[in-house]
Every structure is written in structure tokens, then in C-alpha cells.
N, C-alpha and C positions, 0 to 999 in steps of 0.2 A: 316754587317755592323757595323761599330766603330764608334763611335764618341769621339773626345781628346778633352779634357778642356772642357767639358759641363758648363752652366750655365742656372740656373731655376729664374723663376720670384716667384712673390709671392703666385701665386697658384700654384707653384710646376712643371708650363709649362718651357719645353726646348724652350731658347730665343738665347743662342750664343753655338756655337761650332763648330769643323771642324772635318772633317774624311773623308770615304773612302765605297766606294761598290767595289767588283767584282764579275760580274755576268758572269761567263763562259758557259753559257748552249748551244751558240752558238759560243762559241769563238772571235767573231767577232762585239759585244756589248756587255760596262759594263758603268757604271756610275763611273767614275773614282773621284769622288770630292765630298765633301757635306759639303754644310756649312747654318748655323744655326745664323743668327743676327737680333737682333729686333725681334724676333717672326717670320720672313720670313726664308725659305728655299730655297738656290741656289742649283740646282744641275747642275754639270759637266757632259754630257754622250759622249762619244767617240763611236763611230762606225768604224769599218774599213771595207772598200771596197776591196780586193786583187784580182785581175783583172788587167789584162792586156787589155783587153779590153772595159775598161770604158769609154776612151775618144774618140775609135774606134775604130773597127772591125782591129784586126792587117794583113796586107793585105801585097801585093807585095811593096807600099807605105812605112812600115816599119811605121807607124803608129800608136801611142798604147800610154797606159802609162805605165810607166817602175817600179814602186812600188805601194803599197797600196796606194789608197787612203783615208785620213782622214775627216771623217765629226763630227764637235762639236757641241753639242747645247747647251746653256745656258740658264735655268728656275730660274724667283724666284717668288717663290710661298707664297702667302698672304691670310688670313684670307677668302678675295671673291674668292680666284682660281689663276689661273696664271696670276701675276701683268707684268710679264716682260718676255721677251723673245727675244735668236740669235741663230747664226748659222755662223760658218766658214767650208769652205770644202777648203782643201789642198791635193793639185796633186805633190809630189816628182818632178817628172818628164816624161815628154811627149814628142812626132814627133808630130810635124802638117803636115799633107799627103805630101807626096813626101821625107818626111823625110832631108830636108836639113837645116829646123829650129829645136831648141832642146828647149824647156821651161822647165824651171826649177823653184821650188818654189813658184807655182802659188796658190797663195792664196784669195780668197773670205770672206767678212766678212761683215754679216749684225747685226749689235747690236743699235738696235731703241735708237735716229734717228739717227743713223749712218752708212755708207756702205762705206767700204774700198773693194781695188783690189792690186795686186802687184803683178811680175814675172819677171823673169828675162831669155832674148833670144841670143840663143846660135847659129853660124850661124858653122856647125861642130864641132871643137875640139879648136877652136879660143875662143875670150874672149865674154863673156857672158855680153849683157847689159842688165839692166832695169829700175826700180824703182816702187812708190805705190801712190795712191793717194786716200783722203778719203773727202767724202762727210759727212755734220751736218746739217739733215734737208733741204738739199737742198745745201747747203753753202759749199761756199771751207772751208777745213779742215785740211788740211793737206798736203805735196807732198815729195819724198825723189826720188835721183836716186842711182843704186848700180852697182859695177863692178864686176864680177869673172871671174877665170883666165886669170889675166892681166897683170904677169909677164912682170911688171913692175922693169928694174932692178936699185938697188941704188949704182951708180959707180962701183967701183970695187969690192965692197968687198961682193960678192958670194952672196947677199940678195935681194931680187925680192918681190915686194907689187902684192898679191895675190888679195885682197881685198879688197875695198871700197866704202864705202857711205856715205851716209849724207842725212838729212830729216829734214823739219820746219814742227810742228804737235800740234795738239790741240789749232789751230785757234782760233775754233768757245766757245771753251768751258776753260776758262784758269785755270791754270796757261798755255800758250802755252811753247814749250820746242824746243831745237833744239840739235838736236842728230847725230854722227858719230861714225865711226871702222873703222879697217883698219887690215889685217892681214901681214906681215911678215914671207917669206920662206927661212932659210938658208941653203946651201946646192946645189951643182947639181944635185942630182939624190936621189930618194927615196928607203929607206933600208925598206924593207917587205911591200912594200905599204904606208910606213910614212918616212917624211921629219925628216931630222935628226936634226932641229930647228924649231920649229914652233910659233911664237910670236901675240899676239892678244891685243887689246888694243881696250875701249869703252868709250866715254864722254858724259855726258849732261850738260846744261845749260838752268834751266826754267826761264820764267818769273819774278817767284818769289826770285832770284836770289839763287835756288840751282844748287850746282854744285858737278855731282860726275863723276869719274873717274875711271877705271880699265882696269886691265889689266892680261893674264897667258901667261905664256909656257910653253909648252912640247916637252921633248927629246926623238923621236920614236916613236912620239903619247902619252907619259907618261907625263902627267902632272906633272912636276917639282917645280913650283911657282908660285904666285899670289902675286897681289896689288893690295888697292883701295885709292881712296881719296872724300871723303864727307865734304861737305861744306853745311849747315844750316844755314840761318840768322837769327842773335843774337848772333853770334862767335859761334856756335856748329862745330868743327872740328875733322872727326873720320877720322884715316888712320889705314891702316895695310897689 
């Protein structure tokens, strides 16, 4: 176990710090992050389920999980014991019975009092359409829409919009915010499995008037540049 930037209180007890634990006894479970703040310990535990049969046993229908299923637990432990706990389950890719519909990036998160779920559905090798929604204490807290493998051409430039998403979040727990992003691919064919040029950009506007814009570019999968712009009320602007 390693603790970075530790701080102690008047009695010499650890009150703040971050760090990690690597526990590889089984190779599938580890505490990936530890944070101590206000004399409370927050643990983030990652479990991997590397099985193709987690969703459904693979058979003639071709159903099953394509990659390892990730399960994350978050626990906040204070003097009285566990004060808060939550978890998320991520299935990178799976096929429903019949094999016609593929589910990608299926994520279910439970972090009391919020529960959220999101996924992308794809027919064969065509476009993927999906999104997410969230409830906070039983009330609507957010919604997003997402498209992947879109292939929308941008005129005669040889560029296409590959991914696009936009969402409205944190309605019940302000500041609420609107966030979206897109990915543009340049080139007609891949080179060694990578596109000649890939450009990504994301932006967020919050109800407290904070603005964050970030972008990056990669040539044949190799990062070549990134930029950002952040505006915080009271005229604090940061760019790079």
C-alpha cells in the first residue's frame, strides 16, 4: 500500500492522502485507489470477470460477452463503519440471443441515492444508437443520446463523423450541466488498424457558468496534439 501527500491531524492520525493497493493473489481483484479525507477512508475496488459466458452461455445463437466484465465498488469508511457504498458494472460488448443485435458499453451504476444506466445498440456492423439516463432519489437526474460508427460524410473533404453524443446531467443536484462531444475521422481506409487522422473534441457548460472545452488529435493512433479552454466565473480563463 502506498499513500501520497499524507496529512495528519492534531493526534497524529492520518486525515488526508491518496494512494493505491495492488493485490494480485487471484489476478482479478484489486483495490485500485485509496483516498483519506476528513478522517474517512474511500476505497475503489476493481474486479474483473474474464468470461465470455457471463451474460449467457455461448451457443448457436452467438450470445455472450466479448470482453472481461468490470465490477467496481466504492466504499466510504468512517469511525462508525461503512457510511456509503456504491458500485458499477461495465460490459464492453455482448450479443443478445439470436446474434442480430450487439450491445456495447453497457454500464449500470448505483451510487446512492443515484442510479444510472447506459448502452449502445448496434444492428450487425451498422450504426450504433444509444444513450443513458439517471435517477436521483427516484427523480429524473439526467439523459444523454449517443451514436457510434455513424459514417456521416463532411462534404467532399474525405472526413466523416464517427461518434457523436450530447447529454443533460445533474438535474437534482446542481450545478446541472450540458456535455457533448464528437469524433471525426480523416481518410478512406485504416493503416495497421488505425485511421490516418482522428480528431476528438468535448465540451461542457455548467449552470454556474463554468465552461470546459478539450480536444486532441492522433495520426495512425499516435497522439500528436491536444488543446483545452476552461472558463471559471470571476474571469478566470485557462487555455493551452
